[in-house]
C-alpha angles and dihedrals in degrees: 000000000000118000117241119215117247092019127107132167123223121177092341092307120110120230134194114232129181127174113228112233111259093244092056099044094087091050096047095036090224136094097207142008122228130185132179112237090198095223138103093203115101092199090056095042098052099066091040092054094046092048092049090047092054092048096049093042090057092050091048090051090051089053092051092051092046096244095124125075100217136001090232089062090050095054094041091050093046090052092049090049090054093048092051089058097047143008117319112276135198118256120289114275119218122223125210118347118256113271123247119261115282133208093205121116116272122251089247090056093053094044091053091048090051094050092049091053098040116115105269090202089070091072101162092053092044090055090053092047093051089052099042107040096060086056090052090051092050095050098039094038129239092273131153109281093237088062096054113109136191089251089061091058092045092050090048091057091045090055103037093058086062092065115116124254089248116033091176092065113127094247090062097048113131096008125126118239092260090050091048090054092051092045089051093057108142092008131112114290135202116290126248094256091056091047095050100030097045116016101032094037094051096046090047091053091050095045094051091049093046092051089053096047105030109027092104087054095054107277106146129231095258125176134205094189097098095049110107136179114252098172126116101235107104122220112270095026091131096042113140123225136212118273119250119236092253091051092051089049092051094047097050098037096044116125088241090061091048089052092050090050092053096070133047087219091066101031091109088070088064099040097054097062092037092057090046092052095052099039109031086220123156114258095247092049088057098042095049094055111130109219091212099051110012102050104056145140122249108239095213101047105019090234117148113221147172114244104211106198145130091228132090137040121325142172125287110273095027124110105193112223142164132201100238138355090260088059089076102094150132119249119188113231111249115244090236090064090048091050090051090057105258094149091053090050088050092051090052091054090047090050087062088050092239119161098207128059096234107036091165089078106068115223117248128192091358093302122118089199102051097102094030090059092051091050093052093048089055091046093053088055095044094055093047104246099108114128121186097184105145111252093012107055128162102197109111149035092272088077088076089061090053090045092052094049095042094048091048093047094047090052092046094239112170121221099032094132092056086059096048094043100231121165107256144211134180115267128189096325092295094115117252134337134183118264087217093049098043110156093043112111124230134158098214147318120270115220100176115087092231091052089049088050090054089052094050094046092058089069105099112152094183092242133137119223136200112245110236116236115248 
């Protein structure tokens, strides 16, 4: 059952609980406010707790801005406001007294030091850390590190798993993280994989580092081991699936695609899905390709190939990244792409001195693919192939990756995981297979570029494509 902010249960009775902001704790002489809701019904307690949270938060904000005469009046009025909206309650109880002033570094100071020292080569994790740790600071509070307790970390994990799937939705615009959590009450929350793979993983990395570097300055021996996911969204709920032949046919033969192909100004709308179909590459791996250095011809064999890497020059606003070390790879360009004029398109982009293959999509947040991904999601819906079935969705570019692997596996093509760049392990004497893609069959991984070209050329989906205008 999903946890509701400001609501705790003690001996079958529900209580309201709100943490006092750090800058008001010394004034109010308390760290948190608790109040019995005098009910054992969760359905009754939820609206009571949320109303009381709204009332007290307003009063606390008035105190912070200096618009209230005394803090006692604020708390008295907040309690009366609550009683007028529900059954009469006993007076507010105060939890632990506010701690004395500390000379220890603040949590923000330690987080900033950690991020400055973190290995910049681990780009994918660094992106997660930069997004996650500010949320931790907001929910825990920017308090001195010697005043952070295990309960602060536990409460953070209880609250953060109530975040919505999409915090950038219009209804959450301008809201703080705490306000977003309250506004999302009853809505879909983050999945278990996001909770464990992003929030818990990032906080654990930071905590272990801080214990090593700041323990002698007061950072406590915190643990993330006991923090568990209690949401209702099962792992794999957003997993994409392979496209069916009829869905591929509809997508590539749709009148919209024909219109895109008819103008050089819209040719990139054709090339993005075409490259995805014949490489199984992740969307950011494709969009961050540098036409000058990442789309080249092998001198020894004459084979044209994509160099999927996080290294080398790129466009302004792009931070080249890959998911894992094994994602750095060479993928021969399928003859179908060459026949459709890909190299001519690349030369046109190079003539404009652009350092990413699709400059029409402006990078955002360091990602060359941010806007391209949004476009493709809309396109899938526009052409009528979108599928939102939980655990088997067809709603984004990653479906091409599933399509490539599934088609290759079904046709017993060896070497497909060398093309997709999965981390590998030996399985049953058949060579190597991705740990992520266990269950897929392959006879081995081709390391030679000619062998890889042989693998790629076996992908013939039996489709016709519009030739993009140059």
